[in-house]
C-alpha positions as CSV (number, residue, x, y, z in Angstrom):
1,Q,285.0,65.6,-62.0
2,V,281.3,66.2,-62.6
3,Q,280.0,69.7,-63.2
4,L,276.6,71.0,-63.9
5,V,276.5,74.7,-64.7
6,E,273.2,76.5,-64.9
7,S,272.5,79.9,-66.5
8,G,269.6,82.0,-67.7
9,G,268.0,83.0,-64.4
10,G,267.1,86.6,-63.6
11,L,264.3,89.0,-62.9
12,V,261.2,88.9,-65.1
13,Q,257.7,90.4,-64.9
14,P,254.6,88.2,-64.4
15,G,253.6,86.8,-67.7
16,G,257.1,86.9,-69.1
17,S,259.5,84.2,-70.2
18,L,262.9,82.9,-69.3
19,R,265.0,80.0,-70.7
20,L,267.3,78.2,-68.3
21,S,270.3,76.2,-69.6
22,C,272.4,73.6,-67.9
23,T,275.6,72.3,-69.4
24,A,277.1,69.1,-68.0
25,S,280.7,67.8,-68.0
26,G,282.3,64.7,-66.5
27,I,279.3,62.3,-67.3
28,I,278.0,60.3,-70.2
29,F,275.3,62.8,-70.7
30,S,273.1,60.8,-73.0
31,A,272.7,58.1,-70.4
32,Y,271.4,60.4,-67.7
33,T,268.0,61.5,-66.8
34,M,268.1,65.3,-66.5
35,G,265.9,67.3,-64.3
36,W,265.1,70.8,-63.1
37,Y,264.2,71.3,-59.4
38,R,263.4,74.5,-57.6
39,Q,263.4,75.7,-54.0
40,A,261.6,78.7,-52.8
41,P,262.4,80.3,-49.4
42,G,261.0,78.3,-46.6
43,K,259.9,75.5,-48.8
44,Q,261.3,72.1,-49.8
45,R,263.0,71.5,-53.0
46,E,260.6,70.2,-55.6
47,L,260.8,68.6,-59.1
48,V,259.8,71.0,-61.8
49,A,260.5,68.8,-64.9
50,S,262.6,65.9,-66.0
51,I,263.6,64.3,-69.3
52,G,264.8,60.7,-69.6
53,S,267.6,59.4,-71.7
54,G,265.0,58.4,-74.3
55,G,263.3,61.8,-74.3
56,S,260.3,61.0,-72.1
57,T,259.3,64.1,-70.1
58,R,257.5,64.7,-66.8
59,Y,256.2,67.9,-65.3
60,A,254.9,69.2,-62.0
61,D,251.2,69.9,-62.2
62,S,251.9,73.6,-61.4
63,V,254.0,74.1,-64.6
64,K,252.2,71.9,-67.1
65,G,251.4,73.8,-70.3
66,R,253.8,76.7,-69.3
67,F,257.2,75.1,-69.1
68,D,259.0,72.9,-71.6
69,I,262.1,70.8,-70.9
70,S,264.4,69.7,-73.7
71,R,267.9,68.2,-74.1
72,H,270.6,68.4,-76.7
73,N,272.9,65.4,-76.2
74,A,275.5,66.6,-78.7
75,E,276.0,69.7,-76.5
76,N,275.6,68.0,-73.1
77,A,272.9,70.5,-72.4
78,V,269.4,70.5,-71.0
79,Y,267.0,73.5,-71.2
80,L,263.9,74.7,-69.4
81,Q,261.7,77.1,-71.4
82,M,259.5,78.9,-68.9
83,N,256.5,80.9,-70.2
84,S,253.6,82.7,-68.5
85,L,255.7,83.1,-65.4
86,K,254.0,83.7,-62.1
87,P,255.2,85.2,-58.8
88,D,254.9,81.6,-57.4
89,D,257.6,80.5,-59.8
90,T,260.1,82.6,-57.9
91,A,262.8,80.2,-56.6
92,V,266.3,79.0,-57.0
93,Y,266.3,76.5,-59.9
94,Y,268.7,73.6,-59.8
95,C,269.8,71.3,-62.6
96,Y,270.0,67.6,-61.7
97,A,271.6,64.6,-63.4
98,G,270.7,61.1,-62.4
99,W,271.6,57.6,-63.4
100,A,271.3,54.4,-61.4
101,N,272.3,55.3,-57.8
102,L,274.3,58.4,-59.0
103,G,273.0,61.9,-58.7
104,Y,274.6,65.3,-59.2
105,W,273.4,68.9,-58.7
106,G,274.3,72.2,-60.1
107,Q,274.8,75.3,-58.0
108,G,271.5,76.8,-58.8
109,T,270.2,79.9,-60.6
110,Q,267.8,82.5,-59.1
111,V,264.5,83.2,-60.9
112,T,262.5,86.1,-59.6
113,V,259.1,86.9,-61.0
114,S,257.9,90.3,-59.9
115,S,256.5,93.5,-61.2
């Protein structure tokens, strides 16, 4: 049984920082591309950042220079460090694991950026 469990969301003021964590079980973690997506109310789910099995990273233009994705294969974990947060970053953030034609989602964690 595959499980992706996110944590670290919450309420933060503009300009603040949060670190999201996702722990995976039931997969060969090191083989998977891991990603963070987000979905704001009334909007489509969008890719925020991804990290391949070899460590290559990809970011949405809107978060480049502010967010940093990393993975720790020994802990089956992927992280998203979010700095200089803006109200537009408010969304539910989802962890994703993908390999070949397989894909799995976490349950999501709410991030709210507001003063």
